[in-house]
C-alpha positions in Angstrom: -201.5 51.5 -22.1 -199.8 53.8 -19.6 -197.6 55.1 -22.4 -200.6 55.9 -24.5 -202.2 57.8 -21.7 -199.0 59.8 -21.0 -198.7 60.6 -24.8 -202.4 61.7 -24.9 -201.9 63.8 -21.8 -198.9 65.5 -23.3 -200.6 66.1 -26.5 -203.6 67.6 -24.8 -201.5 69.9 -22.7 -199.4 71.0 -25.7 -202.3 71.9 -28.0 -202.8 75.2 -26.3 -199.1 76.0 -26.8 -198.0 78.9 -29.1 -194.8 78.7 -31.2 -192.6 81.4 -30.1 -191.1 83.6 -32.7 -187.8 84.0 -30.9 -184.2 83.5 -31.9 -181.9 82.7 -29.0 -178.1 82.8 -28.7 -178.4 82.9 -25.0 -175.4 81.6 -22.9 -173.3 80.5 -25.8 -170.2 82.6 -24.7 -169.5 83.8 -28.1 -166.9 86.6 -28.5 -168.3 88.6 -31.4 -165.9 91.3 -32.6 -166.6 92.1 -36.1 -169.1 91.5 -39.0 -167.4 88.3 -40.0 -168.0 86.7 -36.6 -171.7 87.3 -36.8 -172.3 86.2 -40.3 -174.2 83.1 -39.4 -176.3 85.0 -36.8 -177.1 87.8 -39.3 -178.3 85.3 -41.9 -180.5 83.5 -39.3 -182.0 86.8 -38.3 -182.6 87.9 -41.9 -184.3 84.5 -42.8 -186.5 84.4 -39.6 -189.9 85.5 -40.8 -192.0 87.4 -38.1 -189.1 87.6 -35.7 -190.4 89.0 -32.4 -187.6 88.3 -29.8 -183.9 88.1 -29.9 -181.8 86.7 -27.0 -178.1 87.8 -26.9 -177.4 87.2 -23.2 -174.2 85.6 -22.1 -172.1 86.7 -25.2 -169.8 89.6 -25.7 -170.5 91.9 -28.6 -168.2 94.6 -30.1 -169.3 97.7 -32.0 -168.8 96.3 -35.6 -170.6 93.0 -34.6 -173.5 95.1 -33.1 -173.7 97.1 -36.2 -174.0 94.0 -38.4 -176.7 92.5 -36.2 -178.5 95.9 -36.3 -178.5 95.9 -40.1 -180.3 92.6 -40.0 -183.0 93.9 -37.6 -183.9 96.9 -39.9 -186.6 94.9 -41.6 -188.1 93.2 -38.6 -191.3 95.3 -38.1 -192.9 92.7 -35.8 -190.0 92.8 -33.3 -191.0 93.1 -29.7 -188.5 91.8 -27.1 -184.8 92.7 -26.6 -183.3 90.2 -24.2 -179.9 91.7 -24.2 -178.6 91.4 -20.7 -174.9 90.5 -20.0 -173.7 91.0 -23.5 -170.8 93.4 -23.1 -168.5 91.5 -20.6 -164.9 92.4 -21.1 -165.7 95.3 -23.4 -164.4 98.8 -23.0 -167.1 101.1 -21.6 -166.5 103.4 -24.7 -167.6 100.6 -27.0 -171.0 100.1 -25.4 -172.8 103.3 -26.3 -172.3 103.1 -30.1 -173.2 99.4 -30.0 -176.5 100.2 -28.3 -177.1 103.2 -30.5 -176.8 101.0 -33.6 -179.2 98.4 -32.3 -181.6 101.1 -31.2 -181.5 103.0 -34.6 -182.2 99.7 -36.4 -185.4 99.0 -34.2 -186.6 102.5 -34.9 -186.0 102.1 -38.7 -187.8 98.8 -38.6 -190.9 100.3 -37.0 -190.7 97.9 -34.1 -193.0 98.2 -31.2 -191.2 96.9 -28.1 -192.8 95.4 -25.1 -189.5 94.2 -23.3 -186.2 95.9 -23.1 -183.6 94.0 -20.9 -180.1 95.4 -20.6 -179.3 94.1 -17.0 -175.9 93.2 -15.9 -174.1 95.3 -18.5 -172.5 97.8 -16.2 -172.4 100.5 -18.8 -172.6 103.6 -16.6 -174.3 106.9 -17.5 -172.9 106.9 -21.1 -174.7 103.4 -21.6 -178.0 105.2 -20.8 -177.2 107.8 -23.4 -176.8 105.0 -25.9 -180.4 104.0 -25.5 -181.8 107.6 -24.9 -183.0 108.1 -28.4 -184.6 104.6 -28.5 -186.5 105.3 -25.3 -188.0 108.5 -26.6 -189.1 107.0 -30.0 -192.2 105.3 -31.2 -190.6 102.0 -30.8 -190.9 102.4 -26.9 -194.5 103.8 -26.9 -195.6 100.2 -26.2 -192.9 99.3 -23.7 -194.1 97.2 -20.8 -191.0 95.9 -19.1 -187.7 97.9 -18.6 -185.0 95.9 -16.9 -181.7 97.7 -16.2 -180.5 95.7 -13.1 -176.9 96.3 -12.1 -175.9 98.6 -14.9 -174.0 101.2 -12.9 -176.1 104.1 -14.0 -175.4 106.4 -11.2 -177.1 109.6 -10.5 -176.4 110.9 -14.0 -177.7 107.8 -15.7 -180.9 107.9 -13.6 -181.6 111.4 -14.6 -181.1 110.7 -18.3 -183.4 107.7 -17.9 -186.1 109.6 -16.2 -186.1 112.4 -18.7 -186.3 109.9 -21.5 -189.3 108.1 -20.0 -191.1 111.4 -19.4 -190.4 112.5 -23.0 -191.7 109.1 -24.2 -194.8 109.5 -22.1 -195.4 113.0 -23.5 -194.9 111.9 -27.1 -197.0 108.8 -26.9 -199.9 110.6 -25.1 -199.9 113.1 -27.9 -200.7 110.2 -30.2 -203.5 108.9 -28.0 -201.6 105.9 -26.7 -199.6 106.9 -23.6 -196.7 104.9 -22.4 -197.9 102.3 -19.8 -194.8 100.8 -18.3 -195.7 97.9 -16.0 -192.3 96.5 -14.8 -189.3 98.5 -13.8 -186.1 96.9 -12.6 -183.0 98.9 -11.6 -181.3 97.4 -8.6 -177.7 98.0 -7.8 -177.3 101.2 -9.9 -176.2 103.8 -7.3 -179.1 106.0 -8.2 -179.1 107.6 -4.7 -181.6 110.4 -3.8 -181.3 112.5 -6.9 -181.6 109.6 -9.4 -184.5 108.2 -7.5 -186.3 111.5 -7.2 -185.9 112.0 -11.0 -187.3 108.6 -11.7 -190.1 109.2 -9.2 -191.4 112.0 -11.5 -191.6 109.7 -14.4 -193.3 107.0 -12.3 -195.9 109.5 -11.0 -196.6 110.7 -14.6 -197.1 107.1 -16.0 -199.2 105.7 -13.1 -199.2 102.2 -14.7 -196.4 100.4 -12.8 -197.2 96.9 -11.5 -193.7 95.9 -10.4 -190.9 98.1 -9.1 -187.6 96.6 -8.0 -184.9 99.2 -6.9 -182.7 97.4 -4.2 -179.2 98.5 -3.2 -179.3 102.0 -4.7 -178.0 104.1 -1.8 -181.4 105.8 -1.5 -182.1 107.8 1.8 -185.3 109.2 3.1 -185.5 112.2 0.6 -185.4 109.7 -2.3 -187.7 107.3 -0.5 -190.3 110.0 0.2 -190.3 111.1 -3.5 -190.8 107.4 -4.6 -193.6 107.0 -2.0 -195.3 110.0 -3.5 -195.0 108.5 -7.0 -196.3 105.1 -5.9 -199.5 106.6 -4.7 -200.4 107.3 -8.4 -199.6 103.7 -9.4 -202.6 102.1 -7.8 -202.2 98.8 -9.7 -198.8 98.2 -8.1 -198.4 94.5 -7.1 -194.7 94.2 -6.1 -192.5 96.9 -4.5 -189.0 95.9 -3.7 -186.7 98.6 -2.3 -184.5 96.2 -0.2 -181.2 97.5 1.1 -181.8 101.2 0.9 -182.0 103.5 4.0 -185.6 104.7 4.8 -185.1 105.8 8.5 -188.4 106.7 10.2 -189.1 109.7 7.9 -189.0 107.6 4.8 -190.8 104.6 6.3 -193.7 106.9 7.5 -193.9 108.4 4.0 -194.0 104.9 2.4 -196.6 103.8 5.0 -198.8 106.7 3.7 -198.3 105.5 0.1 -199.3 101.9 1.0 -202.7 103.1 1.9 -203.4 103.8 -1.7 -202.1 100.4 -3.0 -204.9 98.0 -2.5 -203.5 95.7 -5.3 -200.1 95.2 -3.5 -199.1 91.7 -3.0 -195.3 91.8 -2.2 -193.5 94.5 0.0 -189.8 94.1 0.4 -188.3 96.7 2.7 -185.7 94.4 4.2 -182.4 96.0 5.3 -184.0 99.4 5.0 -183.6 100.7 8.5 -187.3 101.6 9.0 -186.9 101.4 12.9 -189.7 100.9 15.4 -191.8 104.0 14.5 -191.5 103.3 10.8 -192.5 99.6 11.3 -195.5 100.7 13.4 -196.6 103.1 10.7 -196.3 100.4 8.0 -198.3 98.0 10.2 -201.1 100.5 10.6 -201.3 100.7 6.7 -201.2 97.0 6.4 -204.1 96.6 9.0 -206.2 99.2 7.4 -206.1 97.8 3.8 -203.9 95.8 1.5 -206.5 93.0 1.2 -204.4 90.6 -1.1 -200.9 91.0 0.6 -198.9 87.9 0.3 -195.4 88.9 1.5 -194.1 91.5 3.8 -190.2 91.8 4.5 -189.0 94.1 7.2 -185.9 92.1 8.1 -182.7 93.8 9.3 -184.5 97.0 10.0 -183.7 97.7 13.7 -187.3 96.7 14.6 -188.0 96.1 18.3 -190.4 93.7 20.0 -193.4 96.0 20.4 -193.1 97.1 16.8 -192.7 93.5 15.5 -195.9 92.4 17.5 -197.7 95.4 15.9 -196.7 94.1 12.5 -197.8 90.6 13.4 -201.2 91.8 14.4 -201.5 93.8 11.3 -201.4 90.7 9.1 -203.9 88.7 11.3 -206.8 88.9 8.8 -204.8 88.7 5.6 -206.1 85.4 4.3 -203.6 85.4 1.4 -200.6 86.0 3.5 -197.8 83.5 2.8 -194.7 85.0 4.2 -193.7 87.5 7.1 -189.9 88.2 7.4 -188.8 90.0 10.6 -185.4 88.3 10.8 -182.3 90.2 11.9 -184.1 92.8 14.0 -183.8 93.8 17.7 -186.3 91.5 19.4 -184.1 89.6 21.9 -184.8 86.1 23.0 -188.0 86.9 24.9 -189.2 89.2 21.9 -188.6 86.3 19.5 -190.6 84.0 21.6 -193.4 86.5 22.1 -193.6 87.0 18.3 -193.7 83.3 17.6 -196.3 82.8 20.3 -198.4 85.6 18.7 -198.3 84.1 15.3 -199.1 80.7 16.7 -202.1 82.1 18.6 -203.4 83.5 15.2 -202.7 80.1 13.5 -200.1 81.8 11.3 -196.9 80.4 12.7 -196.1 78.7 9.3 -195.8 82.1 7.5 -193.2 83.5 9.9 -189.7 83.3 8.5 -186.7 82.4 10.5 -185.6 84.6 13.4 -182.1 83.0 13.5 -180.2 86.3 12.9 -182.0 88.4 15.6 -179.5 91.0 16.9 -181.0 91.0 20.5 -182.5 93.8 22.4 -181.2 97.3 22.1 -181.9 100.3 24.3 -183.8 103.0 22.5 -183.1 106.7 22.9 -185.4 108.6 20.6 -183.5 111.8 21.0 -180.3 110.2 20.0 -182.1 108.6 16.9 -183.4 112.1 15.9 -179.9 113.4 16.0 -178.5 110.6 14.1 -181.1 111.2 11.3 -180.0 114.8 11.0 -176.4 113.7 11.0 -177.2 111.2 8.2 -178.8 114.0 6.2 -175.5 116.0 6.4 -173.4 113.0 5.6 -175.8 112.1 2.7 -175.1 115.4 1.0 -171.2 115.0 1.4 -171.5 111.5 0.1 -173.5 112.6 -3.0 -170.8 115.2 -3.7 -168.0 112.6 -3.4 -169.9 110.2 -5.6 -170.4 112.8 -8.3 -166.6 113.6 -8.1 -166.0 109.8 -8.5 -168.3 109.5 -11.5 -166.4 112.3 -13.2 -163.1 110.5 -12.5 -164.7 107.3 -13.8 -165.8 108.9 -17.0 -162.3 110.3 -17.7 -160.9 106.8 -17.3 -163.8 105.0 -19.0 -161.8 103.9 -22.0 -159.6 101.8 -19.8 -162.4 100.2 -17.8 -164.2 96.9 -18.5 -167.9 96.2 -18.2 -168.0 94.1 -15.1 -170.7 93.8 -12.5 -170.2 95.5 -9.2 -169.8 93.3 -6.1 -172.8 92.9 -3.7 -172.5 95.2 -0.6 -173.4 92.6 2.1 -173.7 88.8 2.6 -177.1 87.8 1.3 -179.9 86.2 3.2 -182.4 83.6 1.7 -184.7 86.3 0.5 -181.9 88.0 -1.3 -180.9 84.7 -3.0 -184.4 83.9 -4.0 -185.0 87.4 -5.4 -181.7 87.5 -7.3 -180.0 84.1 -7.4 -176.3 83.7 -7.8 -173.8 81.0 -7.0 -171.9 83.2 -4.4 -175.1 83.9 -2.6 -176.1 80.2 -2.4 -172.7 79.3 -1.1 -172.8 82.0 1.5 -176.0 80.6 3.0 -173.8 77.8 4.5 -174.4 74.2 5.3 -177.9 74.9 6.5 -178.9 76.4 3.2 -181.5 73.8 2.4 -183.2 74.3 5.8 -183.2 78.0 5.4 -184.8 77.8 2.0 -187.4 75.3 3.2 -188.4 78.0 5.8 -189.0 80.5 3.1 -190.8 78.4 0.5 -194.2 76.8 1.0 -193.3 73.2 0.0 -197.0 72.1 0.2 -197.6 74.4 -2.8 -196.4 72.7 -5.9 -196.2 75.8 -8.0 -194.1 77.7 -5.5 -191.8 74.6 -5.1 -191.3 74.6 -8.9 -190.4 78.3 -8.8 -187.9 77.7 -6.0 -186.5 74.7 -7.9 -185.8 76.8 -11.0 -184.1 79.7 -9.0 -181.8 77.3 -7.3 -181.1 75.3 -10.5 -180.3 78.5 -12.4 -176.9 79.0 -10.5 -175.8 75.4 -11.3 -172.2 75.2 -12.5 -170.9 71.9 -13.9 -167.3 73.0 -13.6 -167.5 74.2 -10.0 -167.9 71.3 -7.7 -168.7 73.5 -4.6 -171.6 75.2 -6.4 -172.8 72.0 -8.1 -172.9 70.1 -4.8 -174.7 73.0 -3.0 -177.3 73.0 -5.7 -177.9 69.4 -5.9 -177.9 68.9 -2.1 -180.4 71.7 -1.7 -182.7 70.4 -4.4 -182.6 66.9 -3.1 -183.5 68.1 0.4 -186.3 70.4 -0.6 -187.9 68.0 -3.2 -187.6 64.9 -1.0 -189.5 66.8 1.7 -192.1 68.2 -0.8 -192.8 64.8 -2.4 -193.2 63.2 1.1 -195.9 65.7 2.0 -199.3 64.0 1.6 -201.0 67.2 0.2 -198.2 67.8 -2.4 -199.4 67.3 -6.0 -196.5 65.9 -8.0 -198.2 66.3 -11.3 -198.9 70.0 -10.6 -195.2 70.4 -9.8 -194.2 69.0 -13.2 -196.9 71.0 -15.1 -195.7 74.2 -13.3 -192.1 73.3 -14.4 -193.2 73.0 -18.0 -195.1 76.3 -17.9 -192.2 78.2 -16.3 -189.8 76.7 -18.7 -191.9 77.9 -21.6 -192.8 74.4 -22.8 -196.4 74.6 -21.9 -198.9 77.4 -22.2 -200.7 78.5 -19.1 -204.2 79.9 -19.0 -202.9 82.4 -16.4 -200.4 83.8 -18.7 -197.5 82.9 -16.6 -194.3 84.5 -17.9 -191.6 81.8 -18.5 -188.1 82.0 -17.0 -184.9 82.4 -19.0 -184.0 78.8 -19.6 -180.3 78.1 -18.8 -178.4 74.7 -19.0 -178.4 74.5 -15.2 -182.2 74.0 -15.2 -181.8 70.9 -17.4 -178.7 69.5 -15.7 -180.5 69.7 -12.3 -183.6 68.1 -13.8 -181.5 65.3 -15.2 -180.3 64.6 -11.6 -183.7 64.8 -10.1 -185.4 62.2 -12.5 -182.9 59.6 -11.3 -183.9 60.0 -7.6 -186.3 57.7 -5.7 -188.5 60.5 -4.7 -189.4 61.4 -8.3 -192.1 59.1 -9.7 -191.9 57.2 -13.0 -195.2 58.7 -14.1 -193.7 62.2 -13.9 -190.6 61.0 -15.8 -192.9 59.9 -18.6 -194.6 63.3 -18.8 -191.3 65.1 -18.9 -190.0 62.7 -21.6 -193.1 63.5 -23.7 -192.5 67.2 -23.6 -188.6 67.1 -23.9 -188.9 65.0 -27.1 -190.7 67.8 -28.9 -188.9 70.4 -31.0 -189.0 73.7 -29.1 -186.8 76.7 -29.6 -186.9 77.5 -25.9 -184.3 74.9 -25.4 -182.1 75.7 -28.4 -179.5 77.5 -26.3 -179.1 74.4 -24.1 -178.6 71.6 -26.7 -176.1 69.5 -24.9 -178.0 69.7 -21.6 -181.2 68.9 -23.3 -179.8 65.9 -25.2 -178.3 64.5 -21.9 -181.6 65.0 -20.2 -183.5 63.2 -23.0 -181.1 60.3 -22.8 -181.5 60.0 -19.0 -185.3 60.1 -19.2 -185.2 57.3 -21.8 -182.9 55.2 -19.6 -184.8 55.8 -16.5 -188.2 54.8 -18.2 -186.4 51.7 -19.7 -185.3 50.7 -16.3 -188.7 51.0 -14.6 
């Protein structure tokens, strides 16, 4: 009887699902050098009627192979989504532009109308941007909604080319009565600096349609921040603004605070590690207090914020009934300041949303005159650094044929927010032995959906062959889920349903965007279903969905088969 109920429930949940017209080779680690190496792939693309999305992540593709794949795409006029991150590892930088040009030309010839273009983690430099310049200006990108270029090493020159291409696309598409309305822009770790950011700000201001902007770790100082602030005022539908690990100083922070007054739809603000300083923090607090009615997260960690400024920020979120997280870690509060902040949040019955203050740097003596002089010195240093960077880029271009496409290293040890924003095995390990506790402090474990999101982020970095990473992932997951499932208000069925939605196995009425499924998700899930905290009823629901044919899991065949076997065994033992 229970089995019948589970089956009926699974069928009911799945009826609203939509078959995805996607072909995935994600994470297969193929080395594709020539046309012969992609013969099977080309045939599958040619035979796939109504193809809308192609996943090539986690392979390495040469020029000839790219040209063969491009030829197969020339007839795919329903094509929409390019999931092409991390597909040039180990390639010469000189190989990447012609490969991208071939693929772009094919999409234009097919008459495709793209909605997603993801080329993150390809480290192709300014010339790589030239490889997609023609595509970005074409009719294929008039419908583009998501542009993801994280960790591509674009530099100032690449940023300028990208900005000019977006401006031209907007101009061309507007002339045809359907202006480009980009919603998501992601370009972290690209060394854009002030000039690149300023050029992109012009494009952002022109479009006015952005809902998410992620530009962390780009070496942007207050001139570039100010330009972005001006542009953001014209994007009134903005929901997420992540400029983590740039350098605002007070001038940039005050400019950004003014921009926030125009952004009543904003939900997440991440200005962590941006050196906003006390005056900047107070200005941001004033904007938060005056508006931002649906703000959920505010990150001003590692910003040299003092006690009084931190208390002003705390008071600013007092009446934000949707507020879930306030991060003021790593500032200059001192022991008494930390206590005062915690007491203030507790008095407002908001203690649970305050993140850890474990990395507070202690009180610092302020000298405003010295700070002003430092800002002026920074401006002079910035100009010198830009010139040095431009010279380095020229040297890199001369040597590009000898360089391989490999991601740049992170600039500082990550905190929990950094890990949850951009998960990686290295970041998880660097959180140390208290990683599970630190993550628990950042994630609302009474919320089943948020717990599911955290689960997938942690599981995504799982490495079967690396015992340190494997143990760190499994220990963190066990600690978090054991605590979550022991919470009386926690809804286990909602957790499982959210997992299915986020994995793309179940359609959501809220149009939730699925994650990129990797084997780690299924390996960790296989571990979890064997634990005593995970109920047998939830095992039954998972088994019902995992037994269905779904192309979302095609790139994880071994992991899926292992999970199915474990689910069957666990149910048989119950």
